[in-house]
Every structure is written in structure tokens, then in C-alpha cells.
N, C-alpha and C positions, 0 to 999 in steps of 0.2 A: 503494499499500497503506500503512495506517496504522499498522501495526505490522510491524518488518521486528529480525530478533537474528539473530545470527551468532556461532557460536562460545561460547553464551552458558555458564557457569559458574559453579557455587555449589560448596563443601564447606563441612560444619561437621564441623569436626576432621577424623578422618580419613575422616570418610563424602560420598563423591559425590554433590551429590545431582545437581546438572545439570551435563554432561556433554555440551561442547558440542552448545547446543540451537540450530538454523538453521529460524527461522517465516515464514512473512510472511502476514499478514490483508485481505484487501481492503477497505477502503472501504464500510460497509453492509451486509455479509455476517455471517455467524452462526458463529465458530470455536467447536465444543466440542473442550475438553482431555479428553479420558481416559486412567485410569491408577489401578494400585491403589495404596495409600496408600504413600505416601514416595516415590513418582514423582516429583514435582516441580511438581507443580502448582500446588499452592499457593504457593510458590518464585517460579514464572515469574509468575505474577499480584504478589508482590512488589516483583519488581526491575521490571518492568514499570509500574507503579506509582507507583513510586520509593521505597517503604517499606522498602528490601533491597537492596544495591549488590551485584552481580557480581564476583567472582573476579578473572575474565576474560571476554571477546567486549564482544560491545557491542548494544545494544537502541535503537532509535529508535522514537519515538509522533511518527506525524503528523508526521515530520524534526527531530523534537526529539533528541535523545540525552537518555536518562533519569539520566544522572549529570552531564555537565555543564548541563543545560540542564532540571532539574526543576522548578522553578517554569513553565517553559512550559508541560510535561509536564501537570501538576495543571491548567492552564488547559482542557483538552480530553477530560479523560477524569474517571471517577467510577466509583467501589468499593463493591459493596457483597459484606459480607466476609461468611464464613463463621455470624458468631453479630450478631443485631439489635442495631443500636447505637441503640438509642434510651433517653429518658430518662422512667420510669414513673411519675416522678408530675406528670409532666407528660402534657394531653391529646393525642392524636393530631393536632391542628391547632395548638394551640401548640407540637407538635416543629417542624411545616413552618415556621411563623413565625420562628422562632428562627432555623432554618437561614437563610430566608431574608434572615434582620434580619443576618446576622453577615456575609451576603454584599452587607452594604449595602442593599439592597431598602427602597424606603421601606414605611412601616407598612400602606399600603394597597395599593402592589405585593405585600408578603408577603402580605396576608393575602386578595387575589387570587389568587396563584401557589397557595398554602393549596390552597383551592376547588376550582382545577382540578386538584390532585394527589389530594387525596382520591378525585374521582368517575373519577379514573384507575385507580384501586387499590380500587375498590370497598368505600372507607370511611365512604362520608359521613354513613349511617348511627349509624357511634360514633367521627363526628370529636370529640364535647364528652364521651367517657368516656378519662378517665385511662389509661395504656396497661397499666398493673398491670394493667387487668380483661381486658387483651387475649387471645385466643389466640392458638397459637405462628404460626400462618396467617398473622392479622392484622397480630401485631407486625411477622411477614416483610417484610409486602404493604407496611407502615408504613416500613421501612430503605431498601425498594427507591427510594418515594416520594422520602425524604429524598437519596435520589443524585440524582435527578432536578431538585432545585430549581434547578437551573444546566444547561441542558440541555446534558449531555453529547455528544461525536463520536462516541466511545468509551468506553464502559462494562462494567467487571468484573464478574461474579457468581460467585464461589468459593462453589461448593453451595448453591445459591441455596432450594431444594425441601429440602433436608435436614433430616427428620422429621420433616415436613409429612404429612398426611393424605392418601387420593390427592382431597378436593374442593379442600381450598385447592392441591397441587400445581396441580390445574388453572386454579384465576385465578389463579396466577403466573404460569404459560403464557401463559395468553392476556394476562396483563399486557405477560408479554415481546415477546410477537408483536405486540402495537399500538405497540411502539419502534421494532423491527424497519422495518414501517411507516410509519413517520417517518424512518427513514433512519440511527437510531444503529446503528452496529457494536456485536455483542455479541461480547464475547471470557469463553466457560464453562466454568466447571470441575464435573463431575460426578459422584457414584457412579451416579447411576440413565440407564442406555444407553436407557429407553423415551424421555429425556429429550431426549438428545441424538439419536437417530431424529426427534423429532418436529420440534426446533427450528432442528436446526446443517443450515447447507448445506457446512458440513465436518467431518470429523471429523481429529484428530488422535490418534493412542495413544502415551504416554509410557510408558515400564520402563525401570527401571534408569540414571532421571539421561537420557534418547536417546529419539529418534522410531523408532519401531518400523514405527507403519503412519500414512499422514495419503491421506487423497479422502475422497468423497461416502462416503453409507450405504450407498448401492445397492453404489458400487463396493469398499468393504471386506466387505460380505457374498458377492458372489460371489467374490470371491480366497478365501473360504476354502470355495467350492464350490458348485453349483448345487441347483434346485430337487432335489428326490424324493418319491420317491412308497413312503410305509410301507405295506402290506400284510399285514393280523393275518391268520393264520390258527386252526384250530379245534386243530391239534397240530402238533408241530414235525416229521415225516414228509410231513404235506402242505406245509407250510413248502420241506422240503428239497425236492419234487415239484415246488415254485412255482418254485424257484430253477434247476433243472434246462431250463424251457421257456422264464424270462423275466431270468436270470441275477440280476444285483444281489447283496446283501451278506444270511445269514442272521444273526439272532438271537434263538434257541429258536423263536418262532411266527411272528417276521414278517421276510419280505423287504425290504429297502432296495433301491430302484432309480432309477438318476437318469434327470432327467427334465427336459425342456424348458417344464414347465409347462403343457403345451395337452392339452385336451380330448384333440384326435386322439391324443395319443400314450394316455391315461390309457383310452381307449375301443381301440385295440390293446393293450394290457396287459390289458387284462381277459377280449378277445374270444379270444387265444391260450390264458390260464388255461382260460374255456369250452370250448373244442376240449378240453383236454390233461384235462379233468371234475374240475379242482382249483379250488375256490369260496372267495377270500377272506372274509372274515366283516365285518372294515373296510377300510377306503381312504381315506386321508390325505395331502395334500400338504407335503410341510415346506420351507419355504426359509430360509435361515441368516438369523438372526437377530444385531443386533449382540453378543451373547449370548456368540452363538459365536465370531465375531470376534475380541472380547477374550479366553475363552479360549485361542482356537488362538494368539492372538499373540503373550500375555505369557507361554503356556507355551513356546512356541516360543526367545521371550530369553530366558528366566529363565537 
């Protein structure tokens, strides 16, 4: 495990942000930390990246205690925060060379690393433009590249695509996917459930300072219900007649029936309705999404 926390607690005045958080993250995996605003996501990252001290509990990164061995922790991690930390008056290339030189690379090594990273985050064409001319998505990609100047074992990404348009978000996802294939462990917080669904091996949902769910995306979806068929009828009367035949729950002109998602079950339902002389106007299959999971779990834990 590259990340291990036990009883991690943090308070700000009378407000408890983290209430005994226990987490373990396997090296080479992607963990997505979800939760409503104020759930403790950013505080968790700040503690694990040695920027904030916990009030109680312990946390270790690659075997190093984040309080007693902060320097060793910083040697294996990198952090991309919620806001791009770039110098707008320098070019993209100059930003990267600067970081490499601060890490004691030679000039030639710094230029070579900058060129490599500019290609990785698809900024070669904009490399020699001042960053103040960059779009939001370009700045975020440059910020990510700056976090990779010294290749980390563990990369913290705190809401890396917030505010980006769909194209920029997809480009960031592709860059993150490349890092995962290189073996970098990703610890991700996000407000975009689609992002967690696409990137994460494991999802942890925080609420009121604690973990309310932990598992794969599929396992969490299954925890709030299986696949259902939604059959739409022309009238509420037809919907009630259909319910008498196939069961399920009626909501005005829609009948929702639990399903295993198979074509066999769909055919059986439609055949039963055909015999009863009541036909749906439309049929759709609905499988729980992470939005359903998030809404259900945070409502239960409220």
C-alpha cells in the first residue's frame, strides 16, 4: 500500500472536517475520492501531501509518516491543486525548464525534460507562447506537466478538470490515463462522477468527515439497485393495466420493472404485455449511475 491512513482527524474550530478517516491505496492504482463540498476531500489531500498537519490519527506515504518524515514523503509525491500554479509571464517551455532547474537539473536536461512533457500534454504548438495567452484547459495541462518534472510514484490531483470544457476535460483524462499506464499511482478528488467512473479503479465516498462507501464503480452502482426496464404507455390507465400483468412500480404513465438486463427478460415482458393487449409506446433500460450512488449514499448519511 502506498497510502495508509488510520483514524485521521482534522478540526477547524468547532467544525470536524475529518472524523477518523481510514484509507488504503495500492500502488499503481487510481483512487477517486468523492463527496459533497465540505466533505473533507481537499483536507485529506493537504494532510497526505504534508501541507496540513492532522489533529489526530496517522498517515503514511510509501512507508513514511507524513508528519515525522515529511521530506521523505515529498520525495515520492507530486500535487496538482485546484488552481493552476503557473507563471503567466513565462512561456510554457520556460515554466517547465524553471521547475527542472529548481530541482537541480542541468540546462540541457531541463530543456529535454520540458520538451518531453510538452509533447505528453499536447502543448508542443503552444510551447513558446506566454501562458497568459493560454486557455483554461491549456493551463491545467501545463500545471499537470509541471507536477511531472520529477516523475512521482504518487500524484495527487485535486479536482483537476473543474471548469474545463468537455474537449479539454477529455484531453486531461487521456494524459492521466498515460500516467496510469506508466505505473504512477493517482489519488484523485473530483466533482465529476463521469470522471471517477472513467478513471478510477476504486471509489471512496466521503460524507460528514467519514467514509460512507468504498468499492469499484460497478459494485457501488449495484449497491443502490440493479438494472430496470422503464416502459412508457400512452395513458395512466394503460400503465395500471400493464402493472397488473408484469408488476413493478407505476409513476403516471411509466412502469418500472426490475430486470437482469438480458434480452430474454425484455422479450418475456413484451410477450406478456402483447397477450394482455397492452403495448408500451417506448421501452428503455436504466442501470444505476454514479449520480444515483452519490445521491443515495449522501442522503442516507445526512
